HTML snippet that shows the backbone in 3Dmol.js (N, CA, C, O; Angstrom):
<script src="https://3Dmol.org/build/3Dmol-min.js"></script>
<div id="view" style="width:600px;height:400px;position:relative"></div>
<script>
const pdb = `
ATOM      1  N   GLU A   1      89.823 117.419  91.743  1.00  0.00           N
ATOM      2  CA  GLU A   1      91.217 116.159  92.950  1.00  0.00           C
ATOM      3  C   GLU A   1      90.830 117.001  93.735  1.00  0.00           C
ATOM      4  O   GLU A   1      90.565 118.167  93.442  1.00  0.00           O
ATOM      5  N   LEU A   2      90.727 116.296  95.254  1.00  0.00           N
ATOM      6  CA  LEU A   2      90.939 116.802  96.715  1.00  0.00           C
ATOM      7  C   LEU A   2      91.847 115.807  97.349  1.00  0.00           C
ATOM      8  O   LEU A   2      91.919 114.580  97.416  1.00  0.00           O
ATOM      9  N   GLY A   3      92.394 116.655  97.709  1.00  0.00           N
ATOM     10  CA  GLY A   3      93.624 116.494  98.331  1.00  0.00           C
ATOM     11  C   GLY A   3      93.944 116.781 100.148  1.00  0.00           C
ATOM     12  O   GLY A   3      93.155 117.630 100.560  1.00  0.00           O
ATOM     13  N   PHE A   4      94.311 116.582 100.574  1.00  0.00           N
ATOM     14  CA  PHE A   4      94.279 116.701 101.744  1.00  0.00           C
ATOM     15  C   PHE A   4      96.513 116.922 102.628  1.00  0.00           C
ATOM     16  O   PHE A   4      97.504 116.633 101.958  1.00  0.00           O
ATOM     17  N   ARG A   5      96.553 117.251 103.534  1.00  0.00           N
ATOM     18  CA  ARG A   5      98.003 117.629 104.637  1.00  0.00           C
ATOM     19  C   ARG A   5      97.827 117.679 105.545  1.00  0.00           C
ATOM     20  O   ARG A   5      96.893 118.355 105.975  1.00  0.00           O
ATOM     21  N   ALA A   6      98.841 116.806 106.517  1.00  0.00           N
ATOM     22  CA  ALA A   6      98.605 116.855 107.779  1.00  0.00           C
ATOM     23  C   ALA A   6      99.972 116.625 108.627  1.00  0.00           C
ATOM     24  O   ALA A   6     100.600 115.639 108.244  1.00  0.00           O
ATOM     25  N   ARG A   7     100.568 117.359 109.729  1.00  0.00           N
ATOM     26  CA  ARG A   7     101.679 116.657 110.375  1.00  0.00           C
ATOM     27  C   ARG A   7     101.490 116.843 111.375  1.00  0.00           C
ATOM     28  O   ARG A   7     101.227 117.894 111.959  1.00  0.00           O
ATOM     29  N   LEU A   8     101.655 115.295 111.903  1.00  0.00           N
ATOM     30  CA  LEU A   8     101.620 114.923 113.350  1.00  0.00           C
ATOM     31  C   LEU A   8     102.737 114.713 114.309  1.00  0.00           C
ATOM     32  O   LEU A   8     103.352 113.650 114.220  1.00  0.00           O
ATOM     33  N   GLY A   9     103.048 115.490 115.122  1.00  0.00           N
ATOM     34  CA  GLY A   9     104.578 115.406 115.950  1.00  0.00           C
ATOM     35  C   GLY A   9     105.686 114.720 114.671  1.00  0.00           C
ATOM     36  O   GLY A   9     105.341 115.159 113.573  1.00  0.00           O
ATOM     37  N   VAL A  10     106.620 113.990 114.597  1.00  0.00           N
ATOM     38  CA  VAL A  10     107.793 113.919 113.333  1.00  0.00           C
ATOM     39  C   VAL A  10     106.948 112.916 112.642  1.00  0.00           C
ATOM     40  O   VAL A  10     107.475 111.803 112.652  1.00  0.00           O
ATOM     41  N   ALA A  11     105.840 112.964 112.066  1.00  0.00           N
ATOM     42  CA  ALA A  11     105.346 112.330 110.992  1.00  0.00           C
ATOM     43  C   ALA A  11     104.446 113.767 110.507  1.00  0.00           C
ATOM     44  O   ALA A  11     104.053 114.787 111.074  1.00  0.00           O
ATOM     45  N   SER A  12     104.376 113.157 109.039  1.00  0.00           N
ATOM     46  CA  SER A  12     103.500 113.743 107.985  1.00  0.00           C
ATOM     47  C   SER A  12     103.065 113.048 106.643  1.00  0.00           C
ATOM     48  O   SER A  12     103.802 112.454 105.856  1.00  0.00           O
ATOM     49  N   ALA A  13     101.620 113.262 106.547  1.00  0.00           N
ATOM     50  CA  ALA A  13     101.269 112.417 105.738  1.00  0.00           C
ATOM     51  C   ALA A  13     100.436 113.473 104.102  1.00  0.00           C
ATOM     52  O   ALA A  13     100.335 114.700 104.117  1.00  0.00           O
ATOM     53  N   THR A  14     100.153 112.927 103.370  1.00  0.00           N
ATOM     54  CA  THR A  14      98.800 113.704 102.292  1.00  0.00           C
ATOM     55  C   THR A  14      98.398 112.698 101.858  1.00  0.00           C
ATOM     56  O   THR A  14      98.878 111.574 102.007  1.00  0.00           O
ATOM     57  N   GLY A  15      97.474 113.014 101.280  1.00  0.00           N
ATOM     58  CA  GLY A  15      96.543 112.097 100.716  1.00  0.00           C
ATOM     59  C   GLY A  15      95.628 112.685  99.579  1.00  0.00           C
ATOM     60  O   GLY A  15      95.160 113.777  99.902  1.00  0.00           O
ATOM     61  N   ALA A  16      95.273 112.270  98.401  1.00  0.00           N
ATOM     62  CA  ALA A  16      94.583 112.769  97.285  1.00  0.00           C
ATOM     63  C   ALA A  16      93.850 111.196  96.137  1.00  0.00           C
ATOM     64  O   ALA A  16      94.263 110.052  95.947  1.00  0.00           O
ATOM     65  N   VAL A  17      92.346 112.161  95.510  1.00  0.00           N
ATOM     66  CA  VAL A  17      92.147 111.486  94.999  1.00  0.00           C
ATOM     67  C   VAL A  17      91.304 112.758  93.816  1.00  0.00           C
ATOM     68  O   VAL A  17      90.987 113.932  94.005  1.00  0.00           O
ATOM     69  N   PHE A  18      91.175 111.917  92.691  1.00  0.00           N
ATOM     70  CA  PHE A  18      91.076 112.521  91.701  1.00  0.00           C
ATOM     71  C   PHE A  18      90.041 111.402  90.768  1.00  0.00           C
ATOM     72  O   PHE A  18      89.779 110.200  90.811  1.00  0.00           O
ATOM     73  N   TYR A  19      89.642 112.620  89.905  1.00  0.00           N
ATOM     74  CA  TYR A  19      88.670 112.162  88.768  1.00  0.00           C
ATOM     75  C   TYR A  19      88.938 112.489  86.953  1.00  0.00           C
ATOM     76  O   TYR A  19      88.010 113.196  86.560  1.00  0.00           O
ATOM     77  N   SER A  20      89.486 112.309  86.323  1.00  0.00           N
ATOM     78  CA  SER A  20      89.237 112.975  84.970  1.00  0.00           C
ATOM     79  C   SER A  20      88.103 112.433  84.210  1.00  0.00           C
ATOM     80  O   SER A  20      87.900 111.223  84.316  1.00  0.00           O
ATOM     81  N   ASP A  21      87.119 113.328  83.252  1.00  0.00           N
ATOM     82  CA  ASP A  21      86.376 112.758  82.571  1.00  0.00           C
ATOM     83  C   ASP A  21      86.989 113.465  81.333  1.00  0.00           C
ATOM     84  O   ASP A  21      87.319 114.595  81.694  1.00  0.00           O
ATOM     85  N   SER A  22      87.273 113.270  80.040  1.00  0.00           N
ATOM     86  CA  SER A  22      88.034 113.465  78.879  1.00  0.00           C
ATOM     87  C   SER A  22      87.655 113.351  77.766  1.00  0.00           C
ATOM     88  O   SER A  22      87.847 112.265  77.218  1.00  0.00           O
ATOM     89  N   PRO A  23      87.032 114.344  77.087  1.00  0.00           N
ATOM     90  CA  PRO A  23      85.900 113.797  75.852  1.00  0.00           C
ATOM     91  C   PRO A  23      86.796 113.419  74.656  1.00  0.00           C
ATOM     92  O   PRO A  23      86.442 112.564  73.844  1.00  0.00           O
ATOM     93  N   LEU A  24      88.337 114.289  74.545  1.00  0.00           N
ATOM     94  CA  LEU A  24      89.227 113.620  73.802  1.00  0.00           C
ATOM     95  C   LEU A  24      90.614 113.860  74.478  1.00  0.00           C
ATOM     96  O   LEU A  24      90.992 115.018  74.656  1.00  0.00           O
ATOM     97  N   SER A  25      91.296 112.918  74.815  1.00  0.00           N
ATOM     98  CA  SER A  25      92.189 112.431  75.769  1.00  0.00           C
ATOM     99  C   SER A  25      93.422 112.261  74.404  1.00  0.00           C
ATOM    100  O   SER A  25      93.028 112.186  73.240  1.00  0.00           O
ATOM    101  N   SER A  26      94.744 112.224  74.718  1.00  0.00           N
ATOM    102  CA  SER A  26      95.487 111.861  73.817  1.00  0.00           C
ATOM    103  C   SER A  26      96.597 111.283  74.184  1.00  0.00           C
ATOM    104  O   SER A  26      97.521 111.901  74.711  1.00  0.00           O
ATOM    105  N   GLN A  27      96.613 109.613  73.856  1.00  0.00           N
ATOM    106  CA  GLN A  27      97.042 108.411  74.160  1.00  0.00           C
ATOM    107  C   GLN A  27      98.234 108.205  73.410  1.00  0.00           C
ATOM    108  O   GLN A  27      98.525 108.969  72.490  1.00  0.00           O
ATOM    109  N   LEU A  28      99.145 106.966  73.813  1.00  0.00           N
ATOM    110  CA  LEU A  28     100.065 106.516  72.859  1.00  0.00           C
ATOM    111  C   LEU A  28      99.316 104.914  72.845  1.00  0.00           C
ATOM    112  O   LEU A  28      98.785 104.381  73.820  1.00  0.00           O
ATOM    113  N   GLU A  29      99.443 104.332  71.448  1.00  0.00           N
ATOM    114  CA  GLU A  29      99.084 103.153  71.586  1.00  0.00           C
ATOM    115  C   GLU A  29      99.820 102.124  70.457  1.00  0.00           C
ATOM    116  O   GLU A  29      99.872 102.347  69.247  1.00  0.00           O
ATOM    117  N   PHE A  30     100.435 100.815  71.230  1.00  0.00           N
ATOM    118  CA  PHE A  30     101.179  99.940  70.760  1.00  0.00           C
ATOM    119  C   PHE A  30     100.735  99.517  69.627  1.00  0.00           C
ATOM    120  O   PHE A  30      99.524  99.522  69.408  1.00  0.00           O
ATOM    121  N   VAL A  31     101.531  99.125  68.812  1.00  0.00           N
ATOM    122  CA  VAL A  31     101.039  98.295  67.447  1.00  0.00           C
ATOM    123  C   VAL A  31     101.329  96.699  67.545  1.00  0.00           C
ATOM    124  O   VAL A  31     100.689  95.674  67.780  1.00  0.00           O
ATOM    125  N   ASP A  32     103.049  97.187  67.139  1.00  0.00           N
ATOM    126  CA  ASP A  32     104.001  95.895  66.940  1.00  0.00           C
ATOM    127  C   ASP A  32     105.282  96.463  67.617  1.00  0.00           C
ATOM    128  O   ASP A  32     105.426  97.667  67.826  1.00  0.00           O
ATOM    129  N   PRO A  33     106.039  95.685  67.887  1.00  0.00           N
ATOM    130  CA  PRO A  33     107.274  96.278  68.128  1.00  0.00           C
ATOM    131  C   PRO A  33     108.647  96.449  67.059  1.00  0.00           C
ATOM    132  O   PRO A  33     109.864  96.389  67.240  1.00  0.00           O
ATOM    133  N   SER A  34     107.728  96.704  65.804  1.00  0.00           N
ATOM    134  CA  SER A  34     108.798  96.838  64.612  1.00  0.00           C
ATOM    135  C   SER A  34     108.364  98.453  64.304  1.00  0.00           C
ATOM    136  O   SER A  34     108.945  99.119  63.448  1.00  0.00           O
ATOM    137  N   THR A  35     107.307  98.951  65.097  1.00  0.00           N
ATOM    138  CA  THR A  35     106.911  99.703  64.608  1.00  0.00           C
ATOM    139  C   THR A  35     107.086 100.983  66.222  1.00  0.00           C
ATOM    140  O   THR A  35     107.408 100.803  67.396  1.00  0.00           O
ATOM    141  N   PRO A  36     106.631 102.319  65.332  1.00  0.00           N
ATOM    142  CA  PRO A  36     106.587 103.309  66.460  1.00  0.00           C
ATOM    143  C   PRO A  36     105.227 103.369  67.174  1.00  0.00           C
ATOM    144  O   PRO A  36     104.217 103.032  66.557  1.00  0.00           O
ATOM    145  N   LEU A  37     105.158 103.811  68.529  1.00  0.00           N
ATOM    146  CA  LEU A  37     103.608 104.057  68.870  1.00  0.00           C
ATOM    147  C   LEU A  37     103.175 105.347  67.999  1.00  0.00           C
ATOM    148  O   LEU A  37     103.707 106.334  67.491  1.00  0.00           O
ATOM    149  N   ARG A  38     101.937 104.777  68.122  1.00  0.00           N
ATOM    150  CA  ARG A  38     101.025 106.050  67.793  1.00  0.00           C
ATOM    151  C   ARG A  38      99.761 106.328  68.591  1.00  0.00           C
ATOM    152  O   ARG A  38      98.966 105.751  69.333  1.00  0.00           O
ATOM    153  N   PRO A  39     100.021 107.641  67.990  1.00  0.00           N
ATOM    154  CA  PRO A  39      99.178 108.515  68.574  1.00  0.00           C
ATOM    155  C   PRO A  39      97.529 108.624  68.633  1.00  0.00           C
ATOM    156  O   PRO A  39      97.324 109.693  68.058  1.00  0.00           O
ATOM    157  N   VAL A  40      96.743 108.296  68.870  1.00  0.00           N
ATOM    158  CA  VAL A  40      95.106 108.407  68.829  1.00  0.00           C
ATOM    159  C   VAL A  40      94.078 109.344  70.050  1.00  0.00           C
ATOM    160  O   VAL A  40      94.346 109.293  71.250  1.00  0.00           O
ATOM    161  N   ARG A  41      93.234 109.937  69.655  1.00  0.00           N
ATOM    162  CA  ARG A  41      92.899 110.972  70.647  1.00  0.00           C
ATOM    163  C   ARG A  41      91.091 110.010  70.667  1.00  0.00           C
ATOM    164  O   ARG A  41      90.351 109.783  69.709  1.00  0.00           O
ATOM    165  N   ARG A  42      90.917 109.683  72.027  1.00  0.00           N
ATOM    166  CA  ARG A  42      89.938 109.268  72.357  1.00  0.00           C
ATOM    167  C   ARG A  42      88.807 109.378  73.724  1.00  0.00           C
ATOM    168  O   ARG A  42      89.383 109.746  74.748  1.00  0.00           O
ATOM    169  N   PRO A  43      87.364 109.130  73.888  1.00  0.00           N
ATOM    170  CA  PRO A  43      87.103 109.596  75.230  1.00  0.00           C
ATOM    171  C   PRO A  43      87.756 109.052  75.820  1.00  0.00           C
ATOM    172  O   PRO A  43      88.452 108.330  75.106  1.00  0.00           O
ATOM    173  N   GLU A  44      88.133 108.892  77.578  1.00  0.00           N
ATOM    174  CA  GLU A  44      88.290 108.571  78.483  1.00  0.00           C
ATOM    175  C   GLU A  44      87.966 108.894  79.793  1.00  0.00           C
ATOM    176  O   GLU A  44      87.590 109.995  80.198  1.00  0.00           O
ATOM    177  N   GLN A  45      88.151 107.759  80.509  1.00  0.00           N
ATOM    178  CA  GLN A  45      87.786 108.507  82.363  1.00  0.00           C
ATOM    179  C   GLN A  45      88.468 107.828  82.891  1.00  0.00           C
ATOM    180  O   GLN A  45      88.363 106.628  82.639  1.00  0.00           O
ATOM    181  N   ILE A  46      89.388 108.241  83.778  1.00  0.00           N
ATOM    182  CA  ILE A  46      90.273 108.588  84.467  1.00  0.00           C
ATOM    183  C   ILE A  46      90.034 108.933  86.183  1.00  0.00           C
ATOM    184  O   ILE A  46      89.730 110.036  86.636  1.00  0.00           O
ATOM    185  N   TRP A  47      90.303 107.430  87.125  1.00  0.00           N
ATOM    186  CA  TRP A  47      90.589 108.232  88.521  1.00  0.00           C
ATOM    187  C   TRP A  47      91.672 107.425  89.045  1.00  0.00           C
ATOM    188  O   TRP A  47      92.260 106.507  88.474  1.00  0.00           O
ATOM    189  N   GLY A  48      91.833 107.830  90.060  1.00  0.00           N
ATOM    190  CA  GLY A  48      92.641 107.098  91.691  1.00  0.00           C
ATOM    191  C   GLY A  48      93.108 108.118  92.779  1.00  0.00           C
ATOM    192  O   GLY A  48      92.613 109.241  92.880  1.00  0.00           O
ATOM    193  N   ALA A  49      94.295 107.542  93.742  1.00  0.00           N
ATOM    194  CA  ALA A  49      94.150 108.183  94.542  1.00  0.00           C
ATOM    195  C   ALA A  49      95.848 108.017  94.818  1.00  0.00           C
ATOM    196  O   ALA A  49      96.412 107.086  94.242  1.00  0.00           O
ATOM    197  N   GLU A  50      96.525 108.787  95.565  1.00  0.00           N
ATOM    198  CA  GLU A  50      97.755 108.818  96.383  1.00  0.00           C
ATOM    199  C   GLU A  50      97.848 109.019  97.835  1.00  0.00           C
ATOM    200  O   GLU A  50      96.974 109.505  98.554  1.00  0.00           O
ATOM    201  N   ALA A  51      98.978 108.600  98.175  1.00  0.00           N
ATOM    202  CA  ALA A  51      99.029 108.535  99.996  1.00  0.00           C
ATOM    203  C   ALA A  51     100.379 108.701  99.814  1.00  0.00           C
ATOM    204  O   ALA A  51     101.065 108.073  99.007  1.00  0.00           O
ATOM    205  N   THR A  52     100.955 110.009 100.977  1.00  0.00           N
ATOM    206  CA  THR A  52     102.663 110.149 101.574  1.00  0.00           C
ATOM    207  C   THR A  52     102.496 109.449 102.840  1.00  0.00           C
ATOM    208  O   THR A  52     101.506 109.645 103.545  1.00  0.00           O
ATOM    209  N   LEU A  53     103.272 108.775 103.101  1.00  0.00           N
ATOM    210  CA  LEU A  53     104.128 109.279 104.665  1.00  0.00           C
ATOM    211  C   LEU A  53     105.279 109.400 105.342  1.00  0.00           C
ATOM    212  O   LEU A  53     105.987 108.438 105.639  1.00  0.00           O
ATOM    213  N   ASP A  54     105.500 110.449 105.589  1.00  0.00           N
ATOM    214  CA  ASP A  54     107.088 110.173 106.279  1.00  0.00           C
ATOM    215  C   ASP A  54     107.391 111.018 107.796  1.00  0.00           C
ATOM    216  O   ASP A  54     106.932 112.112 108.125  1.00  0.00           O
ATOM    217  N   ILE A  55     108.050 110.379 108.354  1.00  0.00           N
ATOM    218  CA  ILE A  55     108.671 110.151 109.273  1.00  0.00           C
ATOM    219  C   ILE A  55     109.985 110.396 109.341  1.00  0.00           C
ATOM    220  O   ILE A  55     110.798 109.682 108.754  1.00  0.00           O
ATOM    221  N   GLU A  56     110.381 111.604 110.188  1.00  0.00           N
ATOM    222  CA  GLU A  56     111.967 112.488 110.871  1.00  0.00           C
ATOM    223  C   GLU A  56     112.104 111.100 111.691  1.00  0.00           C
ATOM    224  O   GLU A  56     111.267 110.647 112.472  1.00  0.00           O
ATOM    225  N   ALA A  57     113.424 110.494 111.315  1.00  0.00           N
ATOM    226  CA  ALA A  57     114.000 109.363 112.180  1.00  0.00           C
ATOM    227  C   ALA A  57     114.685 110.299 113.280  1.00  0.00           C
ATOM    228  O   ALA A  57     114.439 110.327 114.486  1.00  0.00           O
ATOM    229  N   THR A  58     115.860 111.266 112.361  1.00  0.00           N
ATOM    230  CA  THR A  58     116.971 111.872 113.362  1.00  0.00           C
ATOM    231  C   THR A  58     116.391 113.424 112.724  1.00  0.00           C
ATOM    232  O   THR A  58     115.469 113.612 111.931  1.00  0.00           O
ATOM    233  N   ASP A  59     117.123 114.231 113.259  1.00  0.00           N
ATOM    234  CA  ASP A  59     117.137 115.337 113.209  1.00  0.00           C
ATOM    235  C   ASP A  59     117.728 115.285 111.310  1.00  0.00           C
ATOM    236  O   ASP A  59     117.397 116.201 110.556  1.00  0.00           O
ATOM    237  N   ARG A  60     118.318 114.473 110.969  1.00  0.00           N
ATOM    238  CA  ARG A  60     118.921 114.825 109.636  1.00  0.00           C
ATOM    239  C   ARG A  60     118.592 113.725 108.620  1.00  0.00           C
ATOM    240  O   ARG A  60     119.382 113.511 107.701  1.00  0.00           O
ATOM    241  N   LEU A  61     117.137 112.819 108.780  1.00  0.00           N
ATOM    242  CA  LEU A  61     116.752 112.060 108.184  1.00  0.00           C
ATOM    243  C   LEU A  61     115.707 111.713 108.633  1.00  0.00           C
ATOM    244  O   LEU A  61     115.334 111.511 109.788  1.00  0.00           O
ATOM    245  N   THR A  62     114.956 111.608 107.146  1.00  0.00           N
ATOM    246  CA  THR A  62     113.335 111.209 106.842  1.00  0.00           C
ATOM    247  C   THR A  62     113.570 110.424 105.933  1.00  0.00           C
ATOM    248  O   THR A  62     114.328 110.199 104.990  1.00  0.00           O
ATOM    249  N   VAL A  63     112.774 110.090 106.433  1.00  0.00           N
ATOM    250  CA  VAL A  63     112.170 107.953 105.565  1.00  0.00           C
ATOM    251  C   VAL A  63     110.565 108.444 105.086  1.00  0.00           C
ATOM    252  O   VAL A  63     109.877 109.105 105.863  1.00  0.00           O
ATOM    253  N   GLY A  64     110.127 108.093 103.897  1.00  0.00           N
ATOM    254  CA  GLY A  64     109.035 108.303 103.716  1.00  0.00           C
ATOM    255  C   GLY A  64     108.741 106.556 102.371  1.00  0.00           C
ATOM    256  O   GLY A  64     109.437 105.695 101.833  1.00  0.00           O
ATOM    257  N   GLY A  65     107.300 106.953 102.454  1.00  0.00           N
ATOM    258  CA  GLY A  65     106.656 106.228 101.222  1.00  0.00           C
ATOM    259  C   GLY A  65     105.582 106.351 100.999  1.00  0.00           C
ATOM    260  O   GLY A  65     104.673 106.654 101.771  1.00  0.00           O
ATOM    261  N   VAL A  66     105.544 106.086  99.698  1.00  0.00           N
ATOM    262  CA  VAL A  66     104.370 106.816  98.461  1.00  0.00           C
ATOM    263  C   VAL A  66     103.275 105.183  97.864  1.00  0.00           C
ATOM    264  O   VAL A  66     103.474 104.198  97.153  1.00  0.00           O
ATOM    265  N   PHE A  67     102.278 105.676  98.586  1.00  0.00           N
ATOM    266  CA  PHE A  67     101.107 104.670  97.445  1.00  0.00           C
ATOM    267  C   PHE A  67     100.571 105.764  96.366  1.00  0.00           C
ATOM    268  O   PHE A  67     100.268 106.957  96.409  1.00  0.00           O
ATOM    269  N   THR A  68     100.616 104.569  95.207  1.00  0.00           N
ATOM    270  CA  THR A  68      99.516 105.415  93.962  1.00  0.00           C
ATOM    271  C   THR A  68      98.886 104.321  93.519  1.00  0.00           C
ATOM    272  O   THR A  68      99.437 103.294  93.123  1.00  0.00           O
ATOM    273  N   TYR A  69      97.659 104.545  93.587  1.00  0.00           N
ATOM    274  CA  TYR A  69      96.395 103.732  92.256  1.00  0.00           C
ATOM    275  C   TYR A  69      96.160 104.523  91.288  1.00  0.00           C
ATOM    276  O   TYR A  69      96.649 105.597  91.638  1.00  0.00           O
ATOM    277  N   GLN A  70      95.708 104.635  90.290  1.00  0.00           N
ATOM    278  CA  GLN A  70      95.529 104.536  89.148  1.00  0.00           C
ATOM    279  C   GLN A  70      94.520 103.458  88.485  1.00  0.00           C
ATOM    280  O   GLN A  70      94.588 102.229  88.514  1.00  0.00           O
ATOM    281  N   ASP A  71      93.367 104.479  87.752  1.00  0.00           N
ATOM    282  CA  ASP A  71      92.312 103.402  86.596  1.00  0.00           C
ATOM    283  C   ASP A  71      91.735 103.715  86.005  1.00  0.00           C
ATOM    284  O   ASP A  71      90.860 104.461  86.444  1.00  0.00           O
ATOM    285  N   GLY A  72      91.754 103.408  84.571  1.00  0.00           N
ATOM    286  CA  GLY A  72      90.976 103.778  83.713  1.00  0.00           C
ATOM    287  C   GLY A  72      89.956 103.613  82.746  1.00  0.00           C
ATOM    288  O   GLY A  72      90.133 102.399  82.643  1.00  0.00           O
ATOM    289  N   ARG A  73      88.722 103.912  81.685  1.00  0.00           N
ATOM    290  CA  ARG A  73      88.575 103.268  80.792  1.00  0.00           C
ATOM    291  C   ARG A  73      88.095 104.533  79.715  1.00  0.00           C
ATOM    292  O   ARG A  73      87.570 105.604  80.018  1.00  0.00           O
ATOM    293  N   PHE A  74      88.532 103.930  78.123  1.00  0.00           N
ATOM    294  CA  PHE A  74      87.929 104.709  77.420  1.00  0.00           C
ATOM    295  C   PHE A  74      87.539 103.821  76.069  1.00  0.00           C
ATOM    296  O   PHE A  74      87.939 102.662  75.966  1.00  0.00           O
ATOM    297  N   ARG A  75      86.668 104.500  74.967  1.00  0.00           N
ATOM    298  CA  ARG A  75      85.858 104.054  74.250  1.00  0.00           C
ATOM    299  C   ARG A  75      86.749 103.307  72.868  1.00  0.00           C
ATOM    300  O   ARG A  75      87.376 104.102  72.168  1.00  0.00           O
ATOM    301  N   ASP A  76      86.790 102.203  72.584  1.00  0.00           N
ATOM    302  CA  ASP A  76      87.948 102.404  71.060  1.00  0.00           C
ATOM    303  C   ASP A  76      86.537 102.555  70.116  1.00  0.00           C
ATOM    304  O   ASP A  76      85.400 103.006  70.247  1.00  0.00           O
ATOM    305  N   GLU A  77      87.526 101.746  68.871  1.00  0.00           N
ATOM    306  CA  GLU A  77      86.676 102.295  67.814  1.00  0.00           C
ATOM    307  C   GLU A  77      85.535 102.070  67.006  1.00  0.00           C
ATOM    308  O   GLU A  77      85.089 102.353  65.895  1.00  0.00           O
ATOM    309  N   THR A  78      85.263 101.467  67.991  1.00  0.00           N
ATOM    310  CA  THR A  78      83.769 100.249  68.109  1.00  0.00           C
ATOM    311  C   THR A  78      82.772 100.797  68.566  1.00  0.00           C
ATOM    312  O   THR A  78      81.685 100.593  68.026  1.00  0.00           O
ATOM    313  N   GLY A  79      82.907 101.815  69.920  1.00  0.00           N
ATOM    314  CA  GLY A  79      82.179 101.940  70.888  1.00  0.00           C
ATOM    315  C   GLY A  79      82.568 101.245  72.202  1.00  0.00           C
ATOM    316  O   GLY A  79      82.082 101.666  73.251  1.00  0.00           O
ATOM    317  N   ARG A  80      83.286 100.364  72.203  1.00  0.00           N
ATOM    318  CA  ARG A  80      83.584  99.627  72.915  1.00  0.00           C
ATOM    319  C   ARG A  80      84.294  99.844  74.695  1.00  0.00           C
ATOM    320  O   ARG A  80      85.505 100.058  74.749  1.00  0.00           O
ATOM    321  N   ARG A  81      83.711  99.796  75.686  1.00  0.00           N
ATOM    322  CA  ARG A  81      84.652 100.178  76.651  1.00  0.00           C
ATOM    323  C   ARG A  81      85.670  99.424  76.663  1.00  0.00           C
ATOM    324  O   ARG A  81      85.516  98.330  76.120  1.00  0.00           O
ATOM    325  N   ARG A  82      87.035  99.736  77.272  1.00  0.00           N
ATOM    326  CA  ARG A  82      88.249  99.155  77.725  1.00  0.00           C
ATOM    327  C   ARG A  82      88.750  99.323  79.077  1.00  0.00           C
ATOM    328  O   ARG A  82      88.159  99.970  79.942  1.00  0.00           O
ATOM    329  N   LEU A  83      89.695  98.810  79.212  1.00  0.00           N
ATOM    330  CA  LEU A  83      90.534  99.832  80.394  1.00  0.00           C
ATOM    331  C   LEU A  83      91.621 100.228  79.741  1.00  0.00           C
ATOM    332  O   LEU A  83      92.122  99.506  78.881  1.00  0.00           O
ATOM    333  N   THR A  84      92.045 101.229  80.009  1.00  0.00           N
ATOM    334  CA  THR A  84      92.993 102.151  80.062  1.00  0.00           C
ATOM    335  C   THR A  84      94.655 101.590  80.379  1.00  0.00           C
ATOM    336  O   THR A  84      95.580 102.400  80.440  1.00  0.00           O
TER     337      THR A  84
END
`;
const viewer = $3Dmol.createViewer("view");
viewer.addModel(pdb, "pdb");
viewer.setStyle({}, {cartoon: {color: "spectrum"}});
viewer.zoomTo();
viewer.render();
</script>
């Protein structure tokens, strides 16, 4: 993970990017609505980014927002790469 934090006058911002390559991640797999989620362990790669922006509108009010993006891939039982 790599990130930053900055403050410019009444505005502050943060940002981060990340990448994870796990040989055995833990996931829950949906089979059908009548059964509980099934735990599975499999290789997985995940990456993404996050950014925030906050602005002090007044002495007592700060407004802000968050942007997040995440994506990933894993190998299923047959060895095929699939979306997370």
